N, C-alpha and C positions, 0 to 999 in steps of 0.2 A: 287674181293672177298665181302661179305656180311659187311654191317657194324652192331656194337653192337650185333651181333648174342651174345654172352654171355649175355648180357642185355636186361631182357622182359618190355614189353609193361605196364604189371600190374605193376612193380616195380618202373618205371619211373612214372607211375601217382599217386603210392605211393608218392616219389619225391617230386612229383608237389604239393602234398597237404601238404606237408609242407614247402618247400621253400617260400620266403616272399618280396627278392628282384626281381626288376624289372628285370636285365638285367639276374641275374640266371634263373627267371622263364622262361623266351625268352628260355633259350639252355636248357629247360628241354620240353618243347615244340616242340620247334624242333627236338628233338629226340624222339617224340612219334610220329609226323609227318613222320618223316623219315621210321618208324619204320610201319607206315601203307602205304606205298609205294611211297609217295612224294618224286620226284629228290631232288639234291643238289642248282641243276639250279630252279627248281620252289621254292624251299623255300628260296632261294638268293631273287628270286623277291615278294613273299608274305612276308618277313621281312622287305627289302629293306637297305639288306646288301649285301656285297661280296660273291662271290661264296667260297672266300679262308676262309670269317669269319667262312661260315657252315660248312664246312671241317674243320677247326678247332675246330668249337664245339663240333663236333661229333669226335673229335680222343679225346676230353677231356672225352665226354661222356664213350668212351669202355675203360676208366680206372676204373670206377664204379666196374668192377670186381674185381679187386686188391685194392683198396683204398678207405677211407671212402668218403661217399656222401659230406662231407661240404669241405675237400680236392678238391675234382673235380669240383664240381658246385659253390666254389663262389672263389672271387680272396681274394689274402691277402690284409690283414689290411698293415695301413704304419706303421712302428716301432715306437717305441717311446711313444706313449701315456700312461700316466701318470695315474694312478688308482683314483677315486675319491671317492669310496667309504671306509669310515672308519673302522679301524677294528672292533667296537660294528657293525657298519650296514651290515656288512658282516656277524659277526653272526646274526644276523636278518634276513638276505635275508636267509643265511642256515636253519633257522628254518623255514622261511614260507615255501621253498620249501619244505620240509619234507612233508608237509601238500597240499590235493588239493586246487586250487583258490578259492572252496565255501567259505575257514577256514577264506579267507579276504575278503567277500564280493563280489568277482568277480565271472560271471553266465558263466564258464566254467568246463569242464570234467577235463582237466589238461593243465600243463604249456606250455607256446610258447614263444619263444622269444618277440615276440610284449605282449605278457599279463606281462612278465617280467618286459620288458623295460617300462612298461604305470606304475606298481610297483613302479618301482625306480624314476620314476618321480615324483608320487605322493607322496612315502611316504620321498624319500631324498631329490627330488630337484637333482637329478643325471642324467644325459644324457649319454648313451652309444650307441654306434650302434649296431645292430641288429647281427653283425659277433661278435663283444667283448660280446655279451648279451650271443651267444653259448657257446662261452670258459669259462664263468660264470656256464653256467649250468653242461659244463663237471666237471667242479672243486666242483661244488656242488655234483656230483654224479649222474646225471641224465645223459640220453644219450637219442637218439632220435631213435622210432625204433617202430613196427606197434604192436598194442596191440593184446593178443590173446583173442579171442572171448569165453567169457565163460555164456552162456545165463542163465540169473537171472530169477527163478521162483518164483513168487510171493506165500504166504499162502493160497494154497487149502479152509482150514477150515476158515482164512481171508476172502475170497471171498465169500465163503459160509455166511457166518456167515453177510458182508456188502448186500447180496442181500435179505435177508431175514430181515435184520434191515430195508433196504430201502424199500422193499414192504408195511411195518408195516406204517414207514414215510407217502408214497404215499397216503396210506388208511384214512390216519387220519387227515393229513392237511386239512387245508380250501379250499374251492373249487374257493378262490382266487387266491391263488400262482400256479405262472408256474415254475414248472422244466425244468430245464435249462441247460444243458451238456456244458463246455467249455475245450477246449483243444490250445496247441500252435504247431508249426510249424517252422522251418526255411527251406527255397528252396535257394540255391544258382544258379548263374546264370550260367549254362554248362550244356552241353547237355547230356543230361539223355537217355542212350541205352536201349530199349526194343524189345522185340518180337514183328514183325510183318510181312503184309505181301509183301513177295519180290516176282519178276519174278523168277522161277524156271529154273536153269541152269547159271542164271546169279548172279558177288559175290552182297550181300546187301550191299549198301556204304551209310553213313551216314554223313553229315556234322558235325564234331564238332567245340565245342569252351570251352577254360578252362579261368573261368573268376572267379576273387575271392567276385566281389560283391554278394548279397545275399539278398532276401526279409523275414521278418517274419512276421508271418503271426498269429491272433487270431480267432478262429473260436467258434461259440455256435450252438446248435441244443436244439430247444424247444420240447417239449413233444405234443405239434401240429406240429410236421415236420417242422417249419420254420425253417430257419438258418439266421444267421449272420456272416460275417467277415469282418476282421479288419485290416487293413496292417498297421506296426505298423514303425514307421521312425529311433527307436531308439532300442535298445535291451529292452527283457524282464524286466522288475522292477516293485515293488508295487504299481508304479504308475500309471504306462502302465495298469494295469491290473484293478486297482481301473476305471480308464475313460472308460476301456472297459464294468465294469458292470453299470458303469452311460449309459453307451448306451443300456445296454440290459435292465434296467429299459425302458428306452424310449422306445424302440420295445416291449418289450414284458408285462409292467407293475411291478409295483413298488413293489408288494411281489414276491419274487424268491427265491426258492430253489435251489441254484447254487450244481452241481456235478460236483466237478475237482481234477485234481492230485495233489501229495505234492511236487510242484515243489518249491522252496524257496521262489520266489516271489510271489505265490498263498499264502503259507503257514506262511506267515509274520505278525510277530505282526500287522504292520499297515494297512494290508489287511482285518484281524480278528477284528480290532477297528470300521474300516468302515463297514465291514458286520453288526457289533452292532448297530452301529449307524444309519444306514438306514433300517433293520430289515431283512434284505439277511439272508437268511441261508444257510452256507457253508456246504456240505456235501463229505468229502474227501473218494476218491475210496483206496481203498488197495495199498501198493507200488508194484511196477514193474504186474500192472494190466491193461494194455492198450487196452485189447481184452472185456473190461467191457464198454469202451469209444467208442459211437457210433460216434462220430467227426472222430474219426481214418478212419473208413470207407471214407469220404468225405477226408481227405488225401490220400488215395488210388485211387479213382476217379481223383483228381486233376493230381497226378504223370501219370496214363495212358493218360490224353487227353497232356502233356507236353512232353512224350515220345519223344526220334528220334527227335528231332525239335531246330533247330539252334536259338538263338537270340541275335541280334547284340548288345543291349545295356539292362540295365537296365527298363527304359520306356517300349520299347518294351514288355520286359519280363511280366513286373507289368500287361500288357494292358493283356495280355495270360494268365494270371492268374486268372487275374477277368476274362473272358470270359468264362474261364474253370469251374471258381467256380459257375457261372450262370447254368451250364449244369449238375452239381451234383447231382443226387439223392438221396434227404434226406432217410438214414436211419430209421427205426423201434425203436425209443429209449428203450423199456421195451425188445425187443429183445436181448439187452445187459446188460442191470442193471439186470434184474433176467427172468426168465423163465415164 
């Protein structure tokens, strides 16, 4: 009888995006591989474990149909761990978790055990295991689930006003000023599946990999169709963006009109102070208006170049990204910023 019939591959992939420890991650990956047709014997050879271990892992995953994700995926904690967070600290943590991570300066859309772990270490000098952090999140009234999509549309009037205002700005600025649009993206080291041409009558198979490492990119497009891409070694911050603006000045000239979105690291006081000191004019796009940013087209072309490809490590992934970016056809900026 087939295993894991009641657990879909899509659901396992959702779990994989959340799980953070090595052993539980491997269990979920094995489940995905098995659902995709890999035998238990092959899985044992792939991951260097016994076939009995694979069998036991699949048995655990079958319980996902009736038990919680955490109880199935994670091993039980050792009992008897004392609480290290004071009552006052607990109250502060509860208050913090009621708000998005951005409220305490963390660049993330929602809380995760890793982020809470880092917050506790920095704020209270307290260290907990990820498993214990999950228990704290449950006690704080949070639960792990897939967010329901709610497509946000910006104010059309704001977009129209921006286009008209930008057209006037473009016509009145000095001829020496260069208009540059910038944007950011994060690409995770995993196989991105996409449509392709495969032989008719044969099953289309692509080798896939799920890895947590990622590459962060800043991209810029000038009014003359020139582009510049910068790979970030750390998270997006104001300091990283300022470094990128300096590179843009070296590439396109000192006088710049920079069009950008409202990300916190773009709109920070430090960024605006740097712009005032260097004479760069910052022109912010209306919120929720990615269609006005031509760099989004560069990211779309990058995705097409990377789809259905397996990368063994981050170095190989970064090399492929660089080669793909060299093939990007720069879109015409003004088709996006105004008609």
